[in-house]
N, C-alpha and C positions, 0 to 999 in steps of 0.2 A: 481236588488237588491237596495235597496237603501242607497246613499253615506255621509256620515256626516265626512267634514273637522275639525281636532283639531289642532289647532294652537295657539301660544303663545310666546312672548320673553323670554329672557335669564330668568333663575331664576322666570318664573311665576308657572311653576306646572305643565305643562300641561300634564306630563308623568304621573304626580298621579293622573291628572284624568281617562287617560285611564287605569292607573291599576284598579280604582273604576269600570270605566264600564267593564274591562275587567271580572272582580269580576262578575257583573251580568251577564257574559257569552255573553258579545259583544267581534266581532273577529276585533282585531286590528291591522293595517298594517302599521307600524313605516318603513317612510319611507326611513327617514336618515340611518337604519341598513343596511336595505335592497337596498340602493341603490351601499353602500358600497362592496355587498356581491355580487352582478351582476357586478359591476367593476372588482369585482375578478375572477368573474366566467362564466360570460355571453360573449360569443367568437365575435359575430358582435359588443357587446359593446367595445371589445378589441380592436377589428380590427378598427372603427369609432377612440378612444383615439388615437391610433398607429399610426394611418393615420394625425388629425390632432396635436400632441404634441410631436408624436414622440416616438423610442422606448423604452428611457429612463423612459416610463412612467411605464414601466415593467423589473421585474428583475426576474431570474429563480427563487426567491420565489414567484412572486408576483406581484400585484397593486404594486408601488413605489410613495406610498402617499405623503410619504415625499417631494420627491420631487414635486409631482402636485401639493402641495397645497403650494408651494415656488413658483410656478412660476404662478397660479394664484393669490397670495395674493396680494390685494392693486393693483390690474389692472383690470381693468373693462372690456377691451377688452376681455383677456382672463379668465376671470372666465364665461361672456357671450357665447362663445366659449365651453368651458367645459356644463355649462347649457343647451344646445341648444343638447347639443349630449346625455345627461345622465336624464333627466327631463324626454321628452320620452318616455325612457326608461323603467325607474319606471313608469310613470305611463301604460302603456303597460299591466305591470307586475303587478302592480293595478287593474286593469280593468279586467284580467284573474282571479288571486286573489279572487277578489270578487263575481264575479260571483262562484265559486264554494264554496262557505261560508254557512252555514245556520243562521237564525234569524231573525229578523226585519231591521237591517240594520249592517252596516258593518264604522267604522273608520278609516279614513287616516290620521293620525298622520305625521304633519310636521310644522316647525318652518318656514320656508319660505314659506306656503301653496300661502300668499295674495304677497309679494314680487317678485315669482316666477309664479303667473298668474296662478297657478294649482287651483282655486275655481271652473275654468271651469269642472272640472273632479269629483266634487261631486256635491249632490243637496243642503247643506245645511253647515255652517258653523259655528263653534262653537268658540270662542277667551275666551282666557285663561287670567286670569290679575292677576296682586296685584300690591302692593305699590312698588316705585323704592327703598327702602332703604331696605324689605325684599328681594327683588329679589336679589341686589346686595351681601345680606349676602350668600342669599341661594347658590347664584353661587359663590360668593366664598369660600365657605365651600366645596361645591360639585364639581370644578375643581383644587382647591387648587392656584389662580390666585391674585393677588394683585388687590385692588379695583378701580385702574388706568384702568387695560386690563378691566374688567371687564363694566367700565365704555365705555371704546371705541366699546365693542362689541355693544354695548346698541343701540350707537348713529351710528352704520351701519344699526340697525335694523328698523323696522316701530312702529312708539310708538302706545300707548294701543290706546290711542285715535281713530286715522285712525284705527286700526285694529277691534274696536270693533262699529268700523261705518259700516264697510263694511261686518260684521257678522248678522248675524238673531239671534244668542244668544251668548251672554256673561254670564263667571262663575266669582265669582272673591274668588281667592285662599288664604285666610289667615289663617284661621283655620282649622287645619283637622277635626273636625266634622262637623263644620258647612259642611265644602267642601263635604262633604261625603251626606249631606243629600239635599245639593244641586245637587251634582250629581243627587242622586235619584230621582229628580223631572226632572232634563232636561231629563232623562234614559226616565221616563213614556211621557214627551212631545215627545220627539224624536221618541217613538214605536207608539205612534197618527199619527205623522206626516208621517210614513212611510207607512201609510197605504191609499186606495184609499178612496176618503169621497166624498158624492154629498156636495151637494149645504147647504142641510141640518144641516151636521157634523160641518160645517166650523163655526168656530167663529170668 
């Protein structure tokens, strides 16, 4: 199965791109929500987290998300330990999921696809971009957060320039009508890419 990595910074609207692709019958793997599900339900992952961070990771109700988030907040070493446990589990789950899907290709949606080095698990990367001010407005409206909070999160993310330098395709999300047209073109391109071609077919 041909695998497409879809990424973008906060407020870029990559989830809207994923939604438009889903409308076209493409299977989407939301790595963020799936990681949360696995941390809550996967016994091997649970044991690994407890071994690394302690029993406080879980309560009788399940994953102690707030405690774990506080543990790794602004602590690069602890965050690296968490990612080293969670990311491989998520990528194994993604690989199994992908092989069970139908269609020309599947999409791995991840905000930190490039930062986490997960591009090695996909065949091609698509980056979603938008002007900074528009990203700020979207994120503040979506999260009910202050401008300064969103700006801080942006500073901790890869820049759009670096993200697009490392992606094969980039798509700009400003106007929804134009975005859907661009997604349609992207979808056709990815369908083409996903099929084997001899040298005569390569553009």
